[in-house]
C-alpha positions as CSV (number, residue, x, y, z in Angstrom):
1,M,-41.7,-46.3,10.1
2,S,-43.6,-46.5,13.4
3,N,-40.9,-48.4,15.1
4,Y,-38.5,-45.4,14.9
5,K,-38.7,-42.3,17.0
6,P,-39.7,-39.2,15.0
7,V,-36.3,-37.6,15.7
8,V,-34.7,-40.4,13.7
9,V,-36.9,-39.6,10.7
10,E,-36.2,-35.9,11.1
11,L,-32.4,-36.5,11.3
12,L,-32.6,-38.6,8.1
13,L,-34.7,-36.0,6.3
14,E,-32.3,-33.3,7.3
15,S,-29.2,-35.2,6.2
16,L,-30.5,-37.0,3.1
17,G,-33.2,-34.7,1.8
18,T,-36.9,-34.9,1.2
19,T,-36.8,-36.8,-2.1
20,C,-36.7,-40.6,-2.5
21,P,-33.2,-41.5,-3.8
22,G,-34.6,-44.4,-5.7
23,C,-37.1,-42.7,-7.9
24,N,-36.4,-39.0,-7.3
25,T,-40.0,-38.5,-6.1
26,P,-40.5,-35.9,-3.3
27,F,-41.9,-37.3,-0.1
28,T,-45.5,-36.1,0.6
29,L,-48.3,-37.1,2.9
30,S,-49.6,-39.4,0.2
31,K,-46.1,-40.8,-0.5
32,P,-44.3,-40.6,2.9
33,P,-40.8,-41.8,3.5
34,S,-40.1,-45.3,4.9
35,I,-36.9,-46.2,6.7
36,D,-34.8,-48.8,5.1
37,H,-31.5,-50.5,5.9
38,R,-28.8,-49.9,3.2
39,L,-27.3,-53.2,4.3
40,P,-30.4,-55.3,5.2
41,L,-30.6,-56.8,8.7
42,S,-31.0,-60.2,7.1
43,R,-27.5,-59.7,5.5
44,G,-25.8,-58.5,8.7
45,G,-26.7,-54.9,8.7
46,K,-27.3,-52.9,11.9
47,T,-29.9,-50.4,13.0
48,I,-27.5,-47.5,13.2
49,L,-27.9,-44.1,11.5
50,G,-25.1,-44.7,9.1
51,N,-27.0,-47.8,7.7
52,L,-30.4,-46.1,7.5
53,W,-31.9,-44.1,4.7
54,L,-35.3,-43.1,3.5
55,L,-37.1,-44.6,0.5
56,C,-40.7,-44.3,-0.6
57,F,-42.7,-47.5,0.0
58,S,-42.5,-48.6,-3.6
59,C,-38.7,-48.3,-3.7
60,N,-38.3,-49.9,-0.3
61,H,-40.4,-52.8,-1.5
62,A,-38.5,-53.1,-4.8
63,K,-35.1,-53.0,-3.0
64,D,-36.3,-56.0,-0.8
65,N,-33.3,-57.5,1.0
66,R,-30.6,-56.5,-1.5
67,T,-27.8,-54.1,-0.8
68,V,-28.0,-50.7,-2.4
69,E,-25.3,-51.7,-4.8
70,E,-27.1,-54.9,-5.8
71,W,-30.4,-53.0,-6.3
72,A,-28.7,-50.3,-8.4
73,R,-27.0,-53.0,-10.5
74,D,-30.2,-55.1,-10.9
75,D,-32.8,-52.4,-11.4
76,P,-32.2,-49.5,-13.8
77,I,-33.7,-46.7,-11.7
78,P,-32.5,-43.1,-11.4
79,F,-30.5,-43.1,-8.1
80,D,-29.2,-39.7,-7.0
81,E,-26.1,-38.8,-5.0
82,H,-27.5,-40.2,-1.7
83,R,-26.5,-43.7,-2.7
């Protein structure tokens, strides 16, 4: 997350909430948010606010370079309304 200005993280936290949408775990100092691209850069995604969301490190790693839809289909995890 260090490549992003703190204001980007704050905007995402304000608009998306303080809970990981992948596992529903609240972000904390020991489980901080990481910025992820909904449509990965490797798949043509852009680094724009509409394509960014926050996941915990574990969920970000599990999502890998899949789209949100592919990840939701492939992994039975409890997504919330921020999908």
